[in-house]
N, C-alpha and C positions, 0 to 999 in steps of 0.2 A: 322798720328791720327789714332788711337786705331778702329777698326771696330766691331758694333757687328751685329752679323744677324737675321732676322725677318723674321719668317716662317710663311709665313700667310695660313691657310687652311681654305676654307668654306664650308660649311654643305652639308655633307654626299660627302666629295673629297676621292677617293682612294688615294691619297698620304699622308694622315695620317696616312699610313700604317708604313711608315718610324718612327713615332712618337711612334706608339705601337710595332714596332721590336727593340727598344733602349728600353722601359720600358720592357719588357720581357726580353730583353739582361739583366738588371740591377734584374730583379727578378730572373731568372738564378744564376748569383755571387753569393745573397743573400742564394738561396737553397744552392747552391754548398758548403757556407761559416758556415750555418745553420747543416748541416749535417757532416763535418769538428770538429766542436763542438760538435757536438751528441757524434763521433768518440772519441773525445780529452778525454770526460767524462766517456769515459769505454762503452757506448752503452746502458746506462741505460736507460729506458723510464721514465719521466714524467715531464721533464723538455725541453720538444719540442720548446714551447713557448719562453723560455726566450733563447733558444739558437738561436731563428730566431729573438728575439728580437736585442740579442748581435748584431748577422749579422748586422743586417740591421744599429746599431750604427757604427760598426765598417767602412762599406762601405759608407752608403749615409751620407750626413748633409743635414737637413734642416736648412736651416738659418731664422731666424727672417724676416719677415716682416708687413706691414702696407698694406692696401688697403683702398683710403679713395677715395669716389664716388660725382661728381660735378656735378654739373647742365648739363655740354656738357659730361662729360664721367668718366673715373678709372685714378685713380692717385698710384703709387704702388712702395712703395718703400722695397728693398731687400738688406739684409747686404750679402756683398759677399766680404770678407777680402782674401787678396793674391791671389784674380782672377784677370787676365787679359780682356781687353774687347774681345781679340781673344782666349779666353777660354770658353765663356759665348756662349749660346745660349738660343730663346726667339723663344718659337711658339704660335703663336697668333691665338684661334679656336673663334668661337663664344661666345660660352659658358664658355673657361678659357684660361689664360694663364702659361706655361709652361716653366720654368728657369729650364737649366742643363745647367755642368758646369764641366769640367775633371781639377781637379790638379792633378800634380804628384809629388810622394814623391823628395823635396829636396835632393839633395846629392854635399856636399864642396870638396870632393877630397881632404881633406890634411889631412896631417900628421898626428896621435895621435887615441888616444882609444874614442869610441864614448860610453859614460855610457849610455843614455838615449836619444831617440830623439820622440816625438810628434808630428812630421812634418812625416805623413803619405797620403797614397792616399786616396780622398773621393771623391766622387762626389756627386756634390749639384746637386740637385733635389726637386724642389719645385713646386706642380701644385695647382695653385690659380683661385679656380672657383669664377665665376664673377656674380654680383647679377641678373643683367640682360644681353642680346646682345650684344655685342663688334662690331663694322667696322674691322675687320679684316684689309683693306686699310688704317686706319688710329691709327697704334700703333709704339710710338716712345719710342728709348732706348739709356739710357746716363750713362756711369759708372766713377763715380766722387768720389774721394779717398775712394774705397772699399764700395760704394752705390750704387747700380743697380736704376737707375730711370725708369719707364714705365709710358707714359700714353696712353692711347687708350679711342679712343673715344666710343661715346653708339652707337649702329646700328639704323637707322631710320627706315623708315616705306617703304625704298625703294626698289630696288631691289640688292639682295643680292653680293656683292663684289665677283671680281675673285680671282684666290689663285693668289700670287707671293712669292719673294723674293727677299728682298732689302738689301741692306747693309745701315747700319749708322754711320755715323763719331762724332766720341767723341772729340766736343772740348777742349783747353786749360782749359773753364771755365767748362767742362762738362754740355753743350748743345748738343741736337742730333740734329744732322744737315745730311738729306735725300744725300745718294751718288749717284753721278751719273752713 
């Protein structure tokens, strides 16, 4: 069964640096591409912001999502077409849920002349700020027919949960089951 990783980060935890490093890496790639676009335009000033936005659109896919609050917690649905569960990474912090995905360019390797292809490498990246604190120990995810479903329990008033990483298996019916 495909598995989804849930990285759980507690408040003021230093392991959240890895998330920051991934975000900084993405920022650096966007910055590099924006500069390439600037050079391609002849290095003329005045369109810097347009270059940045075009670079973002080329490199990052921010899919549509829905966040619903229930009495017990939150339910998130996010479109992840073309992504397998192994391509996605979910990070849960008390303040937000971050979804990342890597999709590689498809290459058929068949003979013939390719006239155009809209299959390109785009990273899925979406940070969803939560309306109230999340209990990171009770975040579950499943992927079914290109829709990533995440449930997160609201944090209680008790002690803060410890950080951990668990695997979540996706059943044929798309239900998340904690793997041992």
